[in-house]
N, C-alpha and C positions, 0 to 999 in steps of 0.2 A: 583361742582357746585350744588346749592340748586334747584331742580326740581319746577315747580309751581303745582299748585292745579288742581284737576278735577275740570269743572265748571259746572253745568245746567244751562241753562237760568232762572229757578226759584230760584237759591239759592246762585247765583256766589257772591251775595253782601255779605253774611255773611262769606263768604272764602278770602276777599278781605281786607288788612291793612286799606286803606283808598280809598276815593273816592275824587279825586281832578280836579280842573279847568283845562280847555283845556291846560293849560302852564306845568302841568305835567301830571304824569299817576298814573294808579291805579297799585298796584302791587301784585302779588301772596306771600303767607306767606313765609317768611322766603328768598326773592329773594333780592339779593344786587345788584343795580346799576351795582358796579365796576366787578361784578361775571360774568357779561351778556357776550357773546362773538357771533361773528356773523362769520361763517367758510363755504366756498364755495367749494364743491366738485368738482373740476376739472374732472369728469369722462369722458374719451376717450369714442370716439364713438364705438359701440360694432360691430364687427363682423359679414359681412351679410352672412347667411351662405348657402350652397348649396339648392334647391329647393327640393332635395332629402330625406334631413333630415329635422328634427322637428326643427322649431328654438327655438331661445331664448325665444321666447313667449310662443311656447307650452310647451317647458320646464321650469314649473316652480321650481319645485323640485324633485329632486330624489325621494325622497318616494312617490311623487305625480303620479307617470306615469299610473297608472291604474284609477285614479280618472280623468285624462285629458282622456286617451283611451275614459272612461264611457261618457264624456261628451262633443265629437269631434262634435257631431250635433249643441251643442250650440256654437260653435267656427265658424262654417261653415255658410256664411251667400250665399244664392242663391235665385232664384226666385221664388216666391211662386208656380207654375207652375211645377217648376223643383224638388221640395222636393217627395224624393222619399220613405220619411216613408210612411207606412200605415196609420197612425194618424196624420196629419197636425194639427201644432199649427194654432189657428185662425190669419190671416192677419188682420191686424190693422193699418189703416191709419186715425186716432182719436187722436189728441192732450194727452185728457184725460186719455184715453184707454193707450198709449204709455208710460205716465208718470207713471201711474198702473203698467205696465210691470217692470220697472226699480224700481220700490220701490219694488220690491217682491226681490232683488236681495239680498242672503245672502251669502252661502259657494259656489255657483257656480261660474265656472271660468268664465262663461261670462252670458249677456242676449242674449236671441235667438231673431234674427231678419230675417227677409226676405229683400232682396234687397230692394222690391217696398217701405217696410217701410223706409230705408235709404234716398232713393231717396226725400219719401214725407218731411222729415226733411228738409234737405239739399235744397229742392226749395224753402224753404218760408225763410230763413235765410239772405240773400242778402236783401232783401225788410224790413226784420228788424232792420238791423243796418245802411243801406248806409242815411235815413234822420237824422240821432243822430248825434251831432257835436263830431269831434276828442275830445274836452275836454267837457266831461259829466258835470253838475251841479245836485248835490246830495243835498237833505237834511237830517238831522238827524230826527231818528236815524235810524241807519245802521250797520252791522257787516259786516268788512272788512275781505277776505279771500287771502291767499298767494297762493305759488304754489299747486297743486294737482297733477301733473304729473303722472296720470292715475292711480291713487291709489281710485278708486272706492266706496270701504270700507269706508273710511276716508270724501270723500264728503258725504255720506249717513250719517255718525256718526255727522258732523258738523250740517244736517237739523234735525235729533234728538234731538240732544240737545237744538236747538235755533229756531227751529221753520221753517216751510216751508215756502219757497217765498210766501208773499199774509200775513201770521201772522209776518213776519218779514222780512227788507229789506236789501238785500244783494249785498254787492261790491266784487266783484273779479278780482285778481289783474294778471291774466294771467297764462301762462304755464300749461294748461290744459293736455298737453299730453307729451308724450315722458316718455321712463324710464320705467314705471309703466306698469302692464299689462293689463288694461283696457282704455286706453285712448277712443278708440270708446266710451266704454259706459260712461264715464266721459264728453266727449265732446257732444255726442246726449243726456244727461239727462240736461247739462244745455243749451243747445238749445230748446230743449220743454219746458222749466220751463222759458226762454225767451217769447219762443211764448204766453202761457199760462197766464204769470204774468209780462208783459212788464217793470212794471213800481217798481216793487220789485224786480228784480234782474239785476245785471248791469255787462257786461263783458267785460273787456281790454284786450287787444292785450298783450301776452308776449312775450319772443323772441324766445320762443319755436314754437310760431305762425308764424315763417317764413319758408319757404319752405326748404331753403339749411340748417336748422338746422333739421327739424323734418325728414329729409330725412335720416339722418344718426343715430339719437338718439333714434330710436325705431317704432315712428308712422306710417313709411312707409311700415316698415316690419310688423308691427302688421296687416296694411288695407291687405296687397299682401299676409299675411297668412290665412285671414279669408274670403276673396273673392278666390275661387278656380280658378274663369277666371280672366286670367292676364290683359285682356282689360278692364275689369270691374273693377278691382282692382284700376287699374292707373286712370281710370275715377274718381273713387269716391275720390280716393287721392288728384286730381287735384282741384273737386269741395269744399272738406274743404279749400285748400289752399286758392280759390277764394274768400272762407265766411272770413277767417283771415282778408285778405286785407282790408275790409271795418270796421274791428273791431275798436272801439274809443283807444285810446294811453293813455288817463289820464282821471282822474275825481276830482272836487274840491268839496269838502262837506261844506256847509253852507259857503261856502266863506272864510273858516278858515284853511281846509286841503288839501294840495294838494296829491294824491294817482297816482300811476305809478306801473309799472312793477319794472323798474330796478332803476332809479333815474333824478335827475335832471342836467338841460344843462348849462354850460357857453354862450350857443349860442342866451338864451332867453332875450329878453329885454323888453317884453309884454305877459302878458298871452295867448293874442289874437295871437300869433305867433303859441300856440299851435291847438286853435281853428281852424285856417286859412290853418293848414296842411290838404292836399288834399287827398282824399280816393277816389276809394282802392289806396291803398298804398303798391305798388311795391318793388322800390328802397326806402330802409331805410336807410336815414343819416342823417347828421346835428342834429337838435333839437328831431328828431324822433328816430335816433339812442341814444341817451342818454338815451329818455325816456324808451327805453326796455332794455338797455345795462350797463347805468352806475353804480357804488358803492361807498358807504362811505368809507372814510379809514382815522381812526384816527391818523396815524403817519405821513401825509402831511400839507401841507398849500396849501392853491388855488386849482388849479387842475392839475392834470397830463394823461397825455397819462396810459390808462388802460391796461397794459402789461400783467396782468395775463389774460386777454382775448380776447387780440389782437383787441380790437375794442373800441370805445367809451373813457370816462374819470372816472377817480377817484376824490373825490372831498374830502378835509378838512371840520373841524368843522367851521372856520372860512366863508369857501365860504357858508357854507350851513345858517350859521347866516346871512350872507347879503343878500342872496337869500331871505330867508324868510323876512328879514326887509323889503327888496327892494319891496317886491308882497305883504307886509300885512299879511303873512301867522304864523298860530299859529306852526304849525307841517306839516312834511311828512311823509307818509306811502307808505313804499313800499315791494316790495317779493324781488326775485331773488335770495337769498341766506340761505340755510339752516340753523337755530337755534336750539341750545340745547336743550331748555326748549318751541320751536313752536314761539318763537318772542325775538328781541333783542333791547334794547334801545340804540341808538348812542350817545356817551357824556351826553351832560345836558339835553337830551330826546326830542332834537327838530328834531329828526328822529324816526322812530320806523322800524324795517323789521319784517315782518310775513311772517311764510313760515308753510303751512296745510297740507303737505303730511307729515304724523309720518313714523318712522324708515326708513327714506330715506338714511340717511348715518349709515350703519350698526355697524359702530365702536363709533359712538356717541351715538346711539340708540335716536335720537331727537324725542321727543313730537311734536303733529299737536299745531297749535296755530291760533287763531282769534284775531280781535280785534272789542270791541264793542264800537263805539262812540252814547253816549247818547244824549236826547233832550236838555240836558243843557251844552252841546259840553264836558262834562267827557267824558276822554277817557279809556278803560279798557283793557289790554292786559291778553289775556287767554290764559291757556295751558291747554290741554285736554289728558288725559290719553287713550293712546291707549291700547286694551287687549294685542295685539300681543308683544309690547314694554313688559309691567308690567311681563307677562309670561315670558320673557327672564331674566328679571331682578330677579324673585323669582328663576329662575334655577339656574344664576350664583349666588346667595347668598345660595343657597344649596350646589354648588360645593366646596364653602368658606366653609361651616359648616363642610363638608364631610372631607375636607383637613385638617381643624384645630382636628378636632376630630381624624384622621388617624394619624397625626402628635404627637398628647398626647397621644393616644394609644402607639406608637413606641417607644416613650421615655419613658412610663412608664414601657414597654418589656425592656428596655434596662437598 
């Protein structure tokens, strides 16, 4: 499979083969529609380790044990007055200053927080999400981002490439947490940006923003690992999940493109049915369940039970075409599945999957992706090269070159 080109916000027009109207998409050099694929990694729940041992969150890689030990101060979240360090980090209860703290993140294992700072952020978010419609209405231009899954460096890379909220408008499709090592940083930073620029960053709920999912796929473990007091940890974890219940489930971009985390539903007769889904949403079923869980399937017609996930539906191209025609939509954009080059076009291009966590699948070595929707409704799926993925490619190439050289030398000796 040919990988997409790295795109900067200022020059990606030069790197694309063509820019087309809403009914088609812009492709990176060498990308063939037939070669694009979407593949879901059904990763089993991580084992919950005994509290007397380092959790999977702390054990990033074996060769980083010393670095982890040196940075335990960053990982532990406690009250300002309980900090035993002789030189204290300043306590920050200001949105701008907290944003700056996150923006400094580079190679550290975590952002240093006080408990009061976490509580300050969380105390404001229900009031931010509560007045919003379950179906957001957004105007172009906008950058659409898929799953982040706790990979804070990928989130920062996107903002560095395409501009911070305010300079650029963003729509995130959910799954901010779980599986990666920095779910707390990711969700806190996005919450802060929503507080700072509410009209320039839009956050939808994904299936990992469901408590029964994030209890077993990493977020709960990360929270309980970072907060030394288990009662405090449980309280903070509950507060995050209470906020998630208020998050919107879908977004309509310029009345042309419907966006959600999972997929479309065979239970929708009118888009107002999405608007009318009440929040806080605790029991996720019906239309809401499909918006969070559904998948496209190019081998079926109509809709079938989504047996791979054990919930919701999978839908074929015919159902997608009928859905778009019925609601006068040009396209569906969704996340929920890892893609080799960060995005994947389904069939004739009426649906695009976008996935923004790079190297999520270690076997696939996937790139991150975003989708730019322009003011003229042109749609650009963009692959983003990840330094880690590129380093791994170079390493593998060198190994192959070494093997070829070794075989050649051995044959010469023979």
